[in-house]
Backbone as JSON Lines, residues from 0, in Angstrom:
{"i":0,"aa":"M","n":[29.55,-101.17,115.45],"ca":[28.71,-102.24,116.21],"c":[29.62,-103.32,117.0]}
{"i":1,"aa":"L","n":[30.72,-103.71,116.29],"ca":[31.5,-104.67,117.03],"c":[32.18,-103.96,118.06]}
{"i":2,"aa":"H","n":[32.57,-102.71,118.09],"ca":[33.19,-102.0,119.09],"c":[32.24,-101.82,120.32]}
{"i":3,"aa":"K","n":[30.89,-101.65,120.06],"ca":[30.02,-101.68,121.28],"c":[30.02,-103.05,121.92]}
{"i":4,"aa":"L","n":[30.0,-104.11,121.07],"ca":[29.88,-105.47,121.69],"c":[31.1,-105.72,122.69]}
{"i":5,"aa":"V","n":[32.38,-105.12,122.37],"ca":[33.51,-105.38,123.2],"c":[33.67,-104.49,124.24]}
{"i":6,"aa":"T","n":[33.23,-103.24,124.07],"ca":[33.45,-102.31,125.09],"c":[32.39,-102.25,126.06]}
{"i":7,"aa":"G","n":[31.1,-102.71,125.62],"ca":[29.9,-102.55,126.49],"c":[30.16,-103.27,127.87]}
{"i":8,"aa":"P","n":[30.46,-104.55,127.72],"ca":[30.82,-105.25,129.05],"c":[31.96,-104.55,129.71]}
{"i":9,"aa":"L","n":[32.96,-104.06,129.3],"ca":[34.08,-103.44,130.04],"c":[33.38,-102.06,130.76]}
{"i":10,"aa":"N","n":[32.59,-101.42,130.12],"ca":[32.08,-100.27,130.64],"c":[31.04,-100.68,131.84]}
{"i":11,"aa":"M","n":[30.45,-101.8,131.62],"ca":[29.63,-102.16,132.69],"c":[30.22,-102.57,134.07]}
{"i":12,"aa":"V","n":[31.46,-103.34,133.75],"ca":[32.29,-103.64,134.91],"c":[32.94,-102.45,135.6]}
{"i":13,"aa":"K","n":[33.31,-101.43,134.84],"ca":[33.76,-100.24,135.25],"c":[32.69,-99.51,136.24]}
{"i":14,"aa":"K","n":[31.38,-99.5,135.81],"ca":[30.31,-99.0,136.48],"c":[30.09,-99.74,137.89]}
{"i":15,"aa":"V","n":[30.12,-100.97,137.77],"ca":[29.81,-101.82,138.78],"c":[31.1,-101.61,139.88]}
{"i":16,"aa":"G","n":[32.21,-101.67,139.37],"ca":[33.38,-101.43,140.32],"c":[33.28,-100.1,141.03]}
{"i":17,"aa":"G","n":[33.02,-99.09,140.08],"ca":[32.81,-97.68,140.83],"c":[31.9,-97.69,141.93]}
{"i":18,"aa":"K","n":[30.77,-98.43,141.85],"ca":[29.55,-98.4,142.51],"c":[30.11,-99.08,143.95]}
{"i":19,"aa":"I","n":[30.89,-100.23,143.71],"ca":[31.29,-101.13,144.82],"c":[32.3,-100.32,145.68]}
{"i":20,"aa":"Q","n":[33.15,-99.48,145.03],"ca":[34.19,-98.72,145.72],"c":[33.38,-97.58,146.47]}
{"i":21,"aa":"E","n":[32.36,-96.94,145.76],"ca":[31.66,-95.84,146.51],"c":[30.97,-96.47,147.9]}
{"i":22,"aa":"E","n":[30.44,-97.54,147.67],"ca":[29.76,-98.22,148.88],"c":[30.76,-98.56,149.98]}
{"i":23,"aa":"A","n":[31.95,-99.01,149.59],"ca":[33.05,-99.49,150.49],"c":[33.53,-98.03,151.29]}
{"i":24,"aa":"D","n":[33.73,-97.07,150.58],"ca":[34.08,-95.78,150.99],"c":[33.01,-95.3,152.02]}
{"i":25,"aa":"K","n":[31.85,-95.39,151.56],"ca":[30.75,-94.9,152.43],"c":[30.78,-95.8,153.81]}
{"i":26,"aa":"E","n":[30.91,-97.03,153.71],"ca":[31.1,-97.97,154.98],"c":[32.2,-97.53,155.83]}
{"i":27,"aa":"L","n":[33.38,-97.35,155.17],"ca":[34.58,-96.89,155.94],"c":[34.67,-95.62,156.47]}
{"i":28,"aa":"Y","n":[34.13,-94.77,155.82],"ca":[34.54,-93.35,156.04],"c":[33.07,-92.56,156.56]}
{"i":29,"aa":"D","n":[32.02,-93.33,156.67],"ca":[30.76,-92.63,157.01],"c":[30.85,-92.28,158.61]}
{"i":30,"aa":"L","n":[30.96,-90.99,158.83],"ca":[31.0,-90.41,160.3],"c":[30.15,-91.11,161.31]}
{"i":31,"aa":"P","n":[28.71,-91.05,161.05],"ca":[27.83,-91.77,162.01],"c":[28.07,-93.19,162.25]}
{"i":32,"aa":"T","n":[28.48,-93.91,161.14],"ca":[28.85,-95.39,161.3],"c":[30.02,-95.65,162.23]}
{"i":33,"aa":"I","n":[31.01,-94.91,162.0],"ca":[32.27,-94.79,162.89],"c":[31.91,-94.49,164.41]}
{"i":34,"aa":"Q","n":[31.2,-93.64,164.5],"ca":[30.7,-93.13,165.74],"c":[30.14,-94.23,166.48]}
{"i":35,"aa":"K","n":[29.04,-94.81,165.8],"ca":[28.28,-95.89,166.44],"c":[29.15,-97.12,166.85]}
{"i":36,"aa":"K","n":[30.11,-97.42,165.82],"ca":[31.12,-98.48,166.11],"c":[31.91,-98.14,167.52]}
{"i":37,"aa":"L","n":[32.33,-97.09,167.49],"ca":[33.19,-96.68,168.68],"c":[32.38,-96.92,170.01]}
{"i":38,"aa":"V","n":[31.05,-96.41,169.95],"ca":[30.33,-96.66,171.14],"c":[30.03,-98.17,171.35]}
{"i":39,"aa":"Q","n":[29.76,-98.95,170.36],"ca":[29.61,-100.48,170.56],"c":[30.85,-101.04,171.15]}
{"i":40,"aa":"L","n":[32.07,-100.51,170.61],"ca":[33.27,-101.05,170.99],"c":[33.48,-100.75,172.64]}
{"i":41,"aa":"Q","n":[33.23,-99.51,172.96],"ca":[33.32,-99.1,174.32],"c":[32.37,-100.09,175.22]}
{"i":42,"aa":"M","n":[31.19,-100.38,174.85],"ca":[30.38,-101.13,175.5],"c":[30.92,-102.47,175.65]}
{"i":43,"aa":"K","n":[31.46,-103.13,174.66],"ca":[31.85,-104.45,174.47],"c":[33.05,-104.54,175.64]}
{"i":44,"aa":"Y","n":[33.93,-103.44,175.6],"ca":[35.12,-103.48,176.6],"c":[34.5,-103.28,177.94]}
{"i":45,"aa":"E","n":[33.64,-102.46,178.22],"ca":[32.95,-102.37,179.56],"c":[32.37,-103.5,180.09]}
{"i":46,"aa":"L","n":[31.75,-104.27,179.08],"ca":[31.19,-105.67,179.53],"c":[32.2,-106.67,179.6]}
{"i":47,"aa":"Q","n":[33.49,-106.4,179.31],"ca":[34.56,-107.27,179.41],"c":[34.63,-108.45,178.37]}
{"i":48,"aa":"E","n":[33.85,-108.18,177.17],"ca":[33.78,-108.99,176.16],"c":[35.05,-109.14,175.37]}
{"i":49,"aa":"M","n":[36.11,-108.21,175.56],"ca":[37.25,-108.11,174.85],"c":[38.56,-107.38,175.75]}
{"i":50,"aa":"S","n":[39.65,-107.96,175.35],"ca":[40.73,-107.49,176.26],"c":[41.15,-106.01,176.11]}
{"i":51,"aa":"E","n":[41.82,-105.47,176.91],"ca":[42.18,-104.09,177.04],"c":[43.01,-103.83,175.5]}
{"i":52,"aa":"E","n":[43.97,-104.85,175.26],"ca":[44.73,-104.74,174.15],"c":[44.0,-104.8,172.81]}
{"i":53,"aa":"E","n":[43.06,-105.56,172.65],"ca":[42.29,-105.77,171.58],"c":[41.33,-104.41,171.3]}
{"i":54,"aa":"Y","n":[40.76,-103.97,172.39],"ca":[40.04,-102.76,172.63],"c":[40.96,-101.5,172.0]}
{"i":55,"aa":"K","n":[42.09,-101.34,172.65],"ca":[42.83,-100.2,172.13],"c":[43.28,-100.41,170.57]}
{"i":56,"aa":"H","n":[43.58,-101.67,170.24],"ca":[43.77,-101.73,168.71],"c":[42.86,-101.26,167.83]}
{"i":57,"aa":"K","n":[41.44,-101.85,168.15],"ca":[40.23,-101.57,167.23],"c":[39.9,-100.1,167.48]}
{"i":58,"aa":"E","n":[40.09,-99.49,168.71],"ca":[39.72,-98.12,168.86],"c":[40.66,-97.25,167.97]}
{"i":59,"aa":"A","n":[41.98,-97.48,167.91],"ca":[42.93,-96.8,167.19],"c":[42.62,-96.86,165.65]}
{"i":60,"aa":"E","n":[42.1,-98.17,165.28],"ca":[41.74,-98.13,163.96],"c":[40.59,-97.18,163.46]}
{"i":61,"aa":"L","n":[39.38,-97.35,164.46],"ca":[38.38,-96.5,164.3],"c":[38.55,-94.94,164.26]}
{"i":62,"aa":"L","n":[39.48,-94.7,165.19],"ca":[39.84,-93.13,165.28],"c":[40.64,-92.82,164.12]}
{"i":63,"aa":"E","n":[41.49,-93.63,163.57],"ca":[42.16,-93.18,162.21],"c":[41.22,-93.11,161.18]}
{"i":64,"aa":"R","n":[40.2,-93.96,161.05],"ca":[39.21,-93.82,160.0],"c":[38.26,-92.55,160.17]}
{"i":65,"aa":"Y","n":[38.08,-92.25,161.36],"ca":[37.33,-91.04,161.78],"c":[37.99,-89.77,161.3]}
{"i":66,"aa":"E","n":[39.4,-89.79,161.62],"ca":[40.3,-88.5,161.22],"c":[40.11,-88.45,159.63]}
{"i":67,"aa":"I","n":[40.33,-89.6,159.02],"ca":[40.14,-89.44,157.5],"c":[38.87,-89.05,157.01]}
{"i":68,"aa":"A","n":[37.86,-89.59,157.59],"ca":[36.47,-89.24,157.2],"c":[36.25,-87.63,157.47]}
{"i":69,"aa":"K","n":[36.76,-86.85,158.63],"ca":[36.7,-85.76,158.83],"c":[37.49,-84.92,158.04]}
{"i":70,"aa":"R","n":[38.59,-85.41,157.56],"ca":[39.42,-84.59,156.5],"c":[38.65,-84.63,155.18]}
{"i":71,"aa":"K","n":[37.98,-85.79,154.78],"ca":[37.37,-85.64,153.53],"c":[36.17,-84.85,153.58]}
{"i":72,"aa":"E","n":[35.48,-84.82,154.83],"ca":[34.49,-83.81,154.87],"c":[34.7,-82.47,154.83]}
{"i":73,"aa":"L","n":[35.79,-82.19,155.42],"ca":[36.31,-80.77,155.17],"c":[36.85,-80.3,153.82]}
{"i":74,"aa":"E","n":[37.35,-81.31,152.94],"ca":[37.86,-80.99,151.79],"c":[36.56,-80.89,150.97]}
{"i":75,"aa":"Q","n":[35.47,-81.62,151.24],"ca":[34.27,-81.48,150.29],"c":[33.59,-80.0,150.69]}
{"i":76,"aa":"W","n":[33.65,-79.81,151.89],"ca":[32.98,-78.4,152.36],"c":[33.96,-77.2,151.79]}
{"i":77,"aa":"K","n":[35.12,-77.36,151.74],"ca":[36.02,-76.32,151.06],"c":[35.79,-76.11,149.54]}
{"i":78,"aa":"A","n":[35.46,-77.24,148.86],"ca":[35.15,-77.37,147.43],"c":[33.94,-76.74,147.08]}
{"i":79,"aa":"L","n":[32.92,-76.99,147.96],"ca":[31.47,-76.45,147.77],"c":[31.61,-74.86,148.28]}
{"i":80,"aa":"T","n":[32.32,-74.57,149.12],"ca":[32.3,-73.09,149.58],"c":[33.36,-72.2,148.81]}
{"i":81,"aa":"K","n":[34.23,-72.8,148.06],"ca":[35.36,-72.14,147.3],"c":[34.7,-70.96,146.45]}
{"i":82,"aa":"P","n":[34.97,-69.81,146.59],"ca":[34.58,-68.76,145.65],"c":[34.91,-69.12,144.13]}
{"i":83,"aa":"K","n":[34.1,-68.86,143.29],"ca":[34.38,-69.0,142.0],"c":[35.3,-68.03,141.35]}
{"i":84,"aa":"E","n":[36.14,-68.54,140.55],"ca":[37.19,-67.47,139.93],"c":[36.37,-66.91,138.7]}
{"i":85,"aa":"E","n":[36.69,-65.74,138.51],"ca":[35.92,-65.07,137.36],"c":[37.14,-64.91,136.28]}
């Protein structure tokens, strides 16, 4: 009983932390979100709402996240389509 009183809150914190991490990863590495942000960035640049230097910096960040997201997607696809070993 005492064990549950001590570990219960810790387990809850772990679950909440896991959910936060999951949501953060989804925001950071969600392909449609990244694509939308790239389009918005391009529009801001074309409307001269940012300098070319700022645009290039933010574009590089988004493209790096895009590459990571594509790699993750490919890894997930390979894991799903991997033949079962007998």
